[in-house]
N, C-alpha and C positions, 0 to 999 in steps of 0.2 A: 644439432645440439645447442649451438649458440642461440638460435631463434627460440628454442624451448626455454632456455635459461632466462631470456629477456621477458618472455611472456609469463613465466611461472609466478612472479609476485602478483601480477594482475589477475591471474587465474585463481590464485588462493583467495584474494580479496573478493572476487566475483562469487566464488562458492560460499564463502562465509556470509556475505550479504544475502545471497539467495536462500540459504538455510534459515537465516534470521527472518527474512521476509515471509517464508512459508510458515515459520513458527507463529508470527504475529497474526497472519491471516487465519490460521487454524484456531489460535487462542481467542481472537476477537469474534469473528463472524457476526458482527453486530450491525444493526442499522445505524446510520449516522457517520460511518467512515466513508470518505469520499471515494470516487472512482478516479484514479490517476488519468489525466493530469489537470483536473479542474481547479485545484488550489488546495492549500493546507486544510482549510475548513470551509464547509459549505453550510453556513448557519446564518439565518436571517436575523439581524439585530433588532433592537427595540426602535423601529423606525419612528422618528419624530419625538421620541421621549427625550427629556432633558438629561436624565441620569438616574442613578440608583444610590441608595444608602448602604454603606458597608460598615455595619456594626460588628463588634467583636466581643460581646459579652458571653463568651463560651471558650473553653480551653480545648475543644475538639474540632475546630474549624480548620480548613486548609491554611497553609502558610501564606503570607503576603505575596510571595513570588508566584505561588500557584493561583492565587486569586487574580493577580495581574494577567496571567495567561488566560484564565477563564473570562475575564472582562473583555479582553481583546478578541477572544474567539466569539463572544456574544455581540461584539461590535457596540459595546456600551462605552462611551468616551468620557462621560462626566460622572464623577464619583464624589460622594460626600461622606466624610468620616467625622467622628465626634470627639477626636482628640488630635494630638500631633505626634503620635508614636513614631519614633525615628526608624524603626524597622520597616514600618509601612511606607514612610516617606522615601526611604532608600529603595524599596522594592519598586516604587513608581518612577524612579529615575530613568530618564531616556526612553520612556514608554510612549510619549505623546498623549497620555491620558490627562485630563484636566481634573484637578483635585481641589475640593473645598475642605479645609481642615477646621478643627474646633478648638476653641479655648473653653474648657469645661467650666461648669458653674462654680466648682470649688475654687477656681482661680480668680473669679471676677472681682471679689473684694480687694484682693492683693493688687491686681493690675489697676484697679480704680484708684488705689491709695498711693501708687508710686509710678511716676513716669519712667524712672530708671528700671524698675522691674518689667514694665511693658517693653522697653527697649531691649533688655536682656532676653525676654521671651521671644521677641521677633527675631533677634539675631540668631538664637539657638535653634528655633523651630521653623523659621521661614528662610531668612537670608542664607543660612549655611547650606540649604538644599537647592537653592536657585543657581542657575536656570535649568539644571537637569531635571528636577522635579517640577512639574508645571502646576504650582500652587496658584490658583486663580481667585480664591476667596478665603476669608477667615470668619467663621461664625462665632460671635462672642456670646457664649452661653446658649442654652436651649430651653425655650418655654419658661423663661424667668418671670416675665410679667403675667400675672394670673396664676402663678405657681404657689406652692405651699410655703416657700421661704421668702416672706415679704421683706426681709432685711436686704435682699439682693436688688430689690426694685430700684432703689436710689443709686446703687453702684453701677448699674448697667451702662448708662450713657457715658459716665466718666471712664469706664474701662474701654469702651469703644473709641472714645476720643484719644485716649493715651496710646492705644494700639495704632490708630490711624496716624497720629503725630509721629510715632516711631517709623512707620512705613514712609511717611513723607520725608523725614530727615534722611532716610536711607535711599530715597528716590525710588521707592517701590510702590507708592500709592496709586499710580496710574495703571498698574497691571494687576493689583490685588484689591478685591472689593471687600468691604466690611459689611457684615450682615448680622442679624440675630433672628431666630425663628420663634414664632408665636403659636400657641395653641388657640383653639376657639374659645377658651376660657376668658380671653380678653374682651369678648363681646357680651353685650347685655341682651341682645335679641337678634335673631338672624332670619326670622320669617314674618312676612315675605322678605326677600333679600334687600329690597330698597329701604326697609325700616331698620336695618342693622346699625348699631352705634357701639362705641367703646364704652365699657363699664365706667360708671362715675368714679369708682375708686382706682381705676387704672389710667384714665385719661390724663391725670396729673403727671404720671411717669411716662406715659406714651408720647405726649406732645414733644418733649425734648428729644426723644428718640427719632420721631418723624422729622422734626426740624433739622436734626443733624443729617439724617439720611437724604433729605431733600437737598441739602447743601453739597453733599459729596456724591450724589447720584446713585444711591443704593435703593434696591427694591424693598417692598414689604414682603417678608417671608412668612408663609402660613403652613402649618401642619394641619391638613384637612383629612378627616376620616369619615366618609359616609358609613362605614362599618359601625363606628361608635355611635353615630347619630341614630342609625337604625336600631341598634341594641337598646338605646335609651327610650325609644318610642315605637316598638314594632307594631302596635295596634293601629297607629295613625300614619305610618310611613309604608308605602308600597316597596317591597324589597327590590322589585324590578327597577324602580326609580333610583335606588341606591346602586344597582349593579349595571347601569347603562343598558338595561334590557328594555324592550318595547313596553310602554306604559302611557297612561293619560297625561302624565306630567303635572306641573303646578303652574299657577298663573299669578303674576304680581300685578295687582290692580293699579298700583301707583305708577308704575313705569309702563304698563301694558305689555310686559314681556312674558314669554312662555318658556318654561324650563323642562327639558326632557330627561335631565339627570341631576342628581343631588350635588355632585362636585361643582358643576357650573354655578349652581345656586349658592354654594358656600363661598366660592371665589367672588361672585358679584356682591355677596353680603359684605365681604371685606372691602371691596371697592366703595360700597355705600358708606361704610364706617369711615374710610379715609376721606371721602368727599365731604362728609359731615364735619370732620375735624379740620378741613381746609387743605387737604392734600389730594386733590382730584387727579393729578397727573402722575402719581406714583404707581409703578407697576407692582402687581401681585405675582409672586412666584410660589408654587407649591413645593415646599422642601421635604415634606413627607406625605405620602398617601399609600394606602394598601388595604389588604383584607386578610384576616387571620384564617388559616386553613384548619385549625383545631382549637377547641375551647372547652371550658367546663360545662357541666350539665345545664347551666342557665345561659350558656352562650350558643344557642342552637344554630345561629346564623354562621358560626365559624366552622365552615366545612371546606373540604378540598374543592368541591364543585363551585361553591360561591367565590372562593379565592381565585380560582382559575378564571371564572367568568368576569369578575371585576378587573383583574389585571390584564386579561386578554382584551376586554373592551376598552380599558384605559389606553392600552397600546394603540388600538385603532383610533381612538379619540385624538391622541397626541399626533398620530401620523397625518391627520387632516390639516394640521398646522393652522388652526383657526382659533379665534378668541371665544369669549363668552357672549351671551346676549347683551350684556351691558357694555362690554368692550370687544366688539367683534373684530377689530383690526389688531388687537394685541394677542399675538400667538401664545397659546398656553404653554408654559414650561413647568415640568414637574419632575421631582425625584421620587422614584418608587421606593417604598419601604417594604421589604428590605432584601438584600442579597441572600442572607442566611437566617435560618432559625437560630435563636440564641437562648440556650437552655438556662443560662445563669441570670436572665432578667427576672426581676421580682414581679409580683402581681399575679393576676389570673393566668390560666393556661394560654389564652389567646395571645398574651404579650410575648410568649416564647415561640410563636408559630406564624410569623408574618413573612418568612423567607420564601423566595422562589426556589432556593436550594436548602436541603437539609444540612446540618452542620458538617457531615462527612463528605459533602460535595455531591451527594445524590440529589437529583432534581426532585423537588416536592410536587410539582405539577407543571405541565407544558402549556405555555401561553402563546405558542406559535413558532417556536424555534425550529427551523428546518433541521432534519437529521436527528431529532430527539424523539424516539418512538414511544417511550414509556417512562414511568417514574423511576425505573431501575437504572436509567442512564445517568452516569455520574461524571465528576471531574476526572476520575481515573480513566474513563473511557475516552474523554477528550485527549488526554495525554497519550493514551495508547494509539489513538488515531494519528496523533502528531508523529510519534515514533514510526508508525507504519508508513506515513508519508515520506519520512526521511529515508527509510529503507528502500522504498519504491524509487525515489529519486537516485539514490546511490546505486541501486541495482541497474537502472537504466544507463547511468553514466558509466559504470564498469563494463556493461555489455558494449557500449559504444566504443570505449577505449580498446577493448579486446578486438572488436571488429576492425578498427582502424589499424591496429598493430599487425594483424594477420595479413591485411592487404598491403601494408608497406613492406613487410618482411617476406 
């Protein structure tokens, strides 16, 4: 009787776990849940990719805590957001994930006009979350130069300097990089790549930015979209060239270089513009690139098949860890755009459909993640697999304890 009373609590726990384990197995029965005991998740990450953009212009996307779990499960370690939302920063605390935060365009004039405001912003949105949240960069504005608000052009470099000065005074400048992302609107010509130059009306504002970046060791950040370039000129651009698929490519007669995909050509166009401006040693990083999976009637290239092809081939391209024809030794770094579809974004339908995942966490298309069999696989399935793994581990542990007790008693 005494032996039975000692074992009874463990027996109850064993039965409870066993019943829950059976429930989860019956409830799920999905591909993608692992076979014990290989690990919590068996998912191949974006090998070689630099990171992903996590935009939140939607009110129906998963919570930041759920997003962190998803990113870790997908083995994506570098994330770029477009603001400094404290809920997001807190969710990334103690995760080991690297974060680039944004000071949005609406704050640039104010931060440019006041060093005190810059210091307060850095203290509130950066220092207060360190070191638990691994903030590795601050993007000052997004696509300001060449954008529609020319009043911001002259405020950009001042805002960057004020934020950097605040970081320096707080002794954070060596661990946090200052950047700003540019669209291809800053260029006057990009074909062939070696002929690319900065626009005459932009170079006046770009030069101080580049001079400052050279001084502090920051890269030139470019948002490059072969999707948009192809949409602008589908008659003269081979879609396979834009999608990294087999094609004849293009030839640059000035440099005698051959290009088999458009993204490499766009990056080398940026290198040519930088070299022409006198900054031939500055690195180019792609802060946004992707392909829309859905569009309006005049956006016929925005399909699930094309989006899957582009992002899958981009993943393979990044995994090679090689450079471009003009900079073969500089490993390409890129942030994929984007993690989620964002239905509140303005503009054409394509703008709301760049995500690898739907807003509800359902995968939009598979670009090679192991264990994801179809577009129906969702964030909830990841979480269910996680709970299943915990039950499996607890079940095995309870069985081991019961066996040990019966032998001892």
